[in-house]
Each structure stands twice: as C-alpha cells, then as structure tokens.
C-alpha positions in Angstrom: 1.1 -65.9 5.1 1.9 -68.3 8.0 1.4 -71.6 7.5 -1.8 -71.3 8.4 -2.6 -69.1 5.7 -4.3 -65.6 8.7 -2.7 -62.5 8.2 -2.0 -60.7 10.9 -3.8 -57.0 11.1 -3.0 -54.4 14.5 -4.8 -51.5 14.9 -1.9 -48.9 16.8 -1.7 -45.3 17.7 2.0 -44.6 15.9 3.5 -46.9 12.9 6.3 -48.1 14.2 9.9 -47.0 12.8 11.2 -49.9 11.5 7.9 -50.8 9.6 7.6 -46.5 7.9 9.2 -46.9 5.0 7.4 -50.5 4.1 4.0 -49.1 5.0 5.4 -45.7 1.7 6.3 -48.8 -0.4 3.1 -50.0 -0.3 1.2 -46.4 -0.5 3.2 -45.6 -3.2 2.7 -48.6 -5.2 -0.8 -48.1 -4.8 -1.8 -44.4 -5.0 1.4 -43.2 -7.6 -0.5 -40.5 -8.9 0.9 -37.5 -7.1 0.2 -34.4 -7.0 3.0 -32.5 -9.0 2.2 -28.7 -8.5 2.5 -26.6 -5.5 -1.3 -26.0 -5.2 -1.7 -29.3 -6.5 -0.5 -30.7 -3.4 -1.9 -28.0 -1.7 -5.4 -28.9 -2.6 -4.8 -32.6 -1.9 -4.0 -32.3 1.6 -6.9 -29.4 2.0 -9.4 -32.2 0.5 -7.8 -35.5 2.1 -7.3 -35.3 5.5 -3.4 -34.0 6.9 -1.0 -37.2 8.4 -2.0 -34.1 11.3 -5.3 -35.9 12.1 -4.6 -39.6 11.4 -5.4 -40.8 15.0 -4.8 -44.4 14.6 -3.7 -47.1 12.1 -4.0 -51.0 10.9 -1.7 -52.8 9.3 -1.5 -56.2 7.4 1.5 -58.5 7.7 2.6 -61.2 6.4 6.0 -61.7 8.3 7.3 -58.7 8.5 6.2 -57.6 5.1 3.1 -54.8 5.1 0.1 -56.2 2.8 -2.4 -54.0 4.0 -2.8 -50.4 5.5 -5.5 -48.1 6.5 -4.8 -45.1 8.4 -8.7 -43.5 10.7 -8.9 -39.7 10.5 -10.3 -37.0 12.9 -11.1 -33.6 11.3 -12.9 -31.0 12.2 -14.9 -29.1 9.6 -16.6 -25.4 10.1 -19.3 -25.0 7.5 -20.8 -21.8 6.6 -24.8 -21.6 5.3 -25.0 -20.0 2.1 -28.7 -19.2 2.0 -28.5 -21.3 -1.3 -30.7 -24.5 -1.5 
C-alpha cells in the first residue's frame, strides 16, 4: 500500500503482459473451483461469457501486487419465445 494507505485502480482495455500472471494468480485464489470435465467447461463458458466478450478491465494495485481485479463484458443474447408464461 502507498504511504497514504491508498490503492491505485486502473481501467484498461487490455491486461499488460507483465501483470497477466499476477492477475491469473489472484483469480485462482478467489475462484479455485473450476469445472473439471469437458462438459462442465463448455457449460461454464456458455453461461459465464468468454474472454472474447471482455471489453475493459479494472485492476487494483498495491505497488506491483495485484490486489483486485474485475472485467466488464459485452454479450448479445438472443431469446426465443416459447409461448409459455
């Protein structure tokens, strides 16, 4: 943390290469329960946007340590009316 106790938050279009591994480590620590079978992986990808849908990222840094991360996603979903209420 900086001397004044603040944390820097950056909004960026891409994750810089030098921080990508640190972001991955943070995400693994937070979301360690990943799908294990191919079917679960496909369902996960379908339900929870792919990385191709991400258009902006927020990262919180304490020096060079990544202490927070968020991604903004944009996805078009087409709904079919089934005639049921």
